[in-house]
C-alpha positions as CSV (number, residue, x, y, z in Angstrom):
1,X,35.9,-43.9,-7.4
2,X,36.0,-46.4,-3.9
3,X,36.7,-49.2,-6.2
4,X,39.6,-48.0,-8.0
5,X,40.7,-47.1,-4.4
6,X,40.5,-51.1,-3.7
7,X,41.7,-52.5,-6.9
8,X,45.0,-50.1,-6.3
9,X,45.4,-51.7,-3.0
10,X,44.5,-55.1,-3.2
11,X,46.9,-54.3,-6.9
12,X,49.9,-53.3,-3.9
13,X,49.5,-55.7,-2.1
14,X,49.9,-59.0,-4.4
15,X,52.6,-56.8,-6.3
16,X,54.5,-56.8,-2.3
17,X,53.8,-60.4,-1.8
18,X,54.7,-62.4,-5.1
19,X,58.3,-61.4,-3.7
20,X,58.7,-63.3,0.0
21,X,55.7,-65.8,-0.9
22,X,58.3,-67.0,-3.7
23,X,61.5,-66.4,-3.3
24,X,61.5,-65.9,0.7
25,X,65.5,-66.0,1.4
26,X,66.1,-63.9,-1.8
27,X,63.3,-61.2,-0.1
28,X,64.8,-61.7,3.1
29,X,68.9,-61.0,1.0
30,X,67.0,-57.9,-0.5
31,X,66.1,-56.1,2.8
32,X,68.8,-56.6,4.5
33,X,70.5,-54.8,1.5
34,X,68.4,-52.1,1.7
35,X,68.4,-51.0,5.2
36,X,72.3,-51.1,5.4
37,X,71.8,-48.4,2.4
38,X,72.5,-44.4,4.1
39,X,69.2,-42.7,4.5
40,X,69.7,-40.5,1.8
41,X,70.1,-43.6,-0.5
42,X,67.0,-44.8,0.9
43,X,65.0,-41.1,-0.2
44,X,66.7,-41.5,-4.0
45,X,65.0,-44.4,-3.8
46,X,61.8,-43.6,-2.5
47,X,61.0,-40.3,-4.2
48,X,62.1,-42.2,-7.4
49,X,59.4,-44.6,-6.8
50,X,56.9,-41.9,-6.0
51,X,57.6,-40.4,-8.9
52,X,57.6,-43.4,-11.3
53,X,53.5,-44.2,-9.3
54,X,53.1,-40.0,-10.3
55,X,53.5,-41.0,-14.3
56,X,51.5,-43.7,-14.1
57,X,48.5,-42.4,-12.7
58,X,48.8,-39.2,-14.3
59,X,49.1,-41.4,-17.6
60,X,45.8,-43.6,-16.2
61,X,44.2,-40.6,-15.6
């Protein structure tokens, strides 16, 4: 179980780091656009990501 959690954390860090590593300017612009969004829009995006994560975890488990 512990190995799986560390593997998941490592994969998240890997995928989160690809954007700023490959295209830092594009990543910076994307973050600026996201920060300009209203809270309700960000909550919808976050909710969709949570649901997608739960679906993937359920399918893999």
